[in-house]
N, C-alpha and C positions, 0 to 999 in steps of 0.2 A: 901803725901808729894808731892813735884816737882818730875819731872823725873829724874832729875839729883839726888837727894837726895834720890830717892826710888834706882837708881842703885849703889849707894854708900851704901845704907845699906845692899844690896844684897851681894857686895863684902866684907863688912868689915870681916865677918866672916875667908874668907879665907886671906886677908889681914893684920889684927891684933888680930884676935881670937876672935873678939867680938861674944858675944851669940847670935846666930840666933832669928829672932823676923820675928812673921807673920806679913805681911803686907796686908792690904784691902785696896782698893782704893776708893775715894768717888769723889770729884769734879763735882758734879752732874752729873755723868757718862759722862762728855765732852771727856776722854780720854782713854775709857777703854781699846782698844786694843794695845795704847802705854803703858799703865800702867801695863797691862799682858805681853808685850814683854820685859819688864823693869824687871819683876820678882815679882810682885803684886800674892799674893795668890789666891784672888779674890778681888770682887766687892761689896762696901757697901754703897749704895747711895740710894737717893729715885728717884723714876722715876713710872709712872704710868702703864709702861709696864715691871715689873720685869721679866716675865717671858722669853722678850725678852734678858735680860741681864744674866740670866741663861742659855740661849740656847748658847749666844755667849761665855760664859765662858767654857760652855762643850765643844763645838766644838774647843775651844783653847787648852784645855787640853789634848784633842783625838788627836792633831797635825793638826786641820785642820784651823791653823791661817788666812789663807786668806778667806777663808770661813765664818769665825767667823768675821771677819772682812767687809766683803761683807754684813751679814745681818746689824750688826753694823750699817752700813753706810745706810740702808734702815729706821732705826728707829731716824738716827740721827737730821733730821729736828725737830722731837718732843721734843728728849733730849735738843734741844738749845731753842727749844720756850719755854718749862718749865723752863728755866732760868732768864726769865725777872724778872728784879727786882719789887718787889711789887704784881707782879701778875701770879707768878711760881705757888703758893699752889692753886690759885683759878681755875687755869688750868688742875693741876694736880687731884684736886678733883672733875671737871667736867668728866674727863677722866675717873676715878673711878666708878663714876655714871653711864655713859654709859656702864660702862663693867659690872656693877651690883653689883659692890663691896660697893658702899656707895647709900643709898636711897636718899639723899640729898648733894648738891655740895654748900650748903651755907656755908660761913665763918665766924665765929663771929666776930661783930664790934671790932675793926675798922678794917677786913680784908677788900679787895677788893672783889667786885660782877664783873662777867663776863658781857660785854653790849653786843648789839646785832653784832656791828664788831668782837669783840674778839670771840664770837661763829661760826661766819662765817669763820675767819680765821683758828680756831680749826678743823672746819668739812672740810676744804678743805685739810689741813694735813692729818686730816683722810682718806679723800677719796685718795689723792696721796700716803699714806701709803697701804691702801688695794691694790690698784692697783700693787705697786712695790712688794708687799708681793705674790700676785698671779702670776705674771711673772716669781717670783723667785721660786714658789714652797712651799710657806712657809706657815702656816697656818695664818690664820686671828683671831686675838684677838676677843673673844667675845664683843658683842654690836656693833662692826663695820661692821659686815657681813649683813648690811641690804641694 
């Protein structure tokens, strides 16, 4: 749900006796910190670095919301990059291939293939991610540490 609806759903049991429900956020991971602050119970979205979202969630529920958002911010350029219309799945598959999760990043037709420019952009984002993670003292995801 949107942020306001999420807040409304969270307040409903106290306001009118509505049965509490579990709320998992998706939205491509674009608003994870805001959704957690408004009462989402967790995150269920596609992203090529799911461990990062698990870490953000765990930090958040441990009362380290600012640290969680700092880690989230490090990954945000890649979260955003994966949301490209028509190309996002190909980007995610290539990222998962580099991490050793997939043997091939090929998409079935009529799915897109990444061109040299796409791969260069992705590598630049990976390089920047690695630098930011090192500075922040966070682990480097497998496949990016070379």
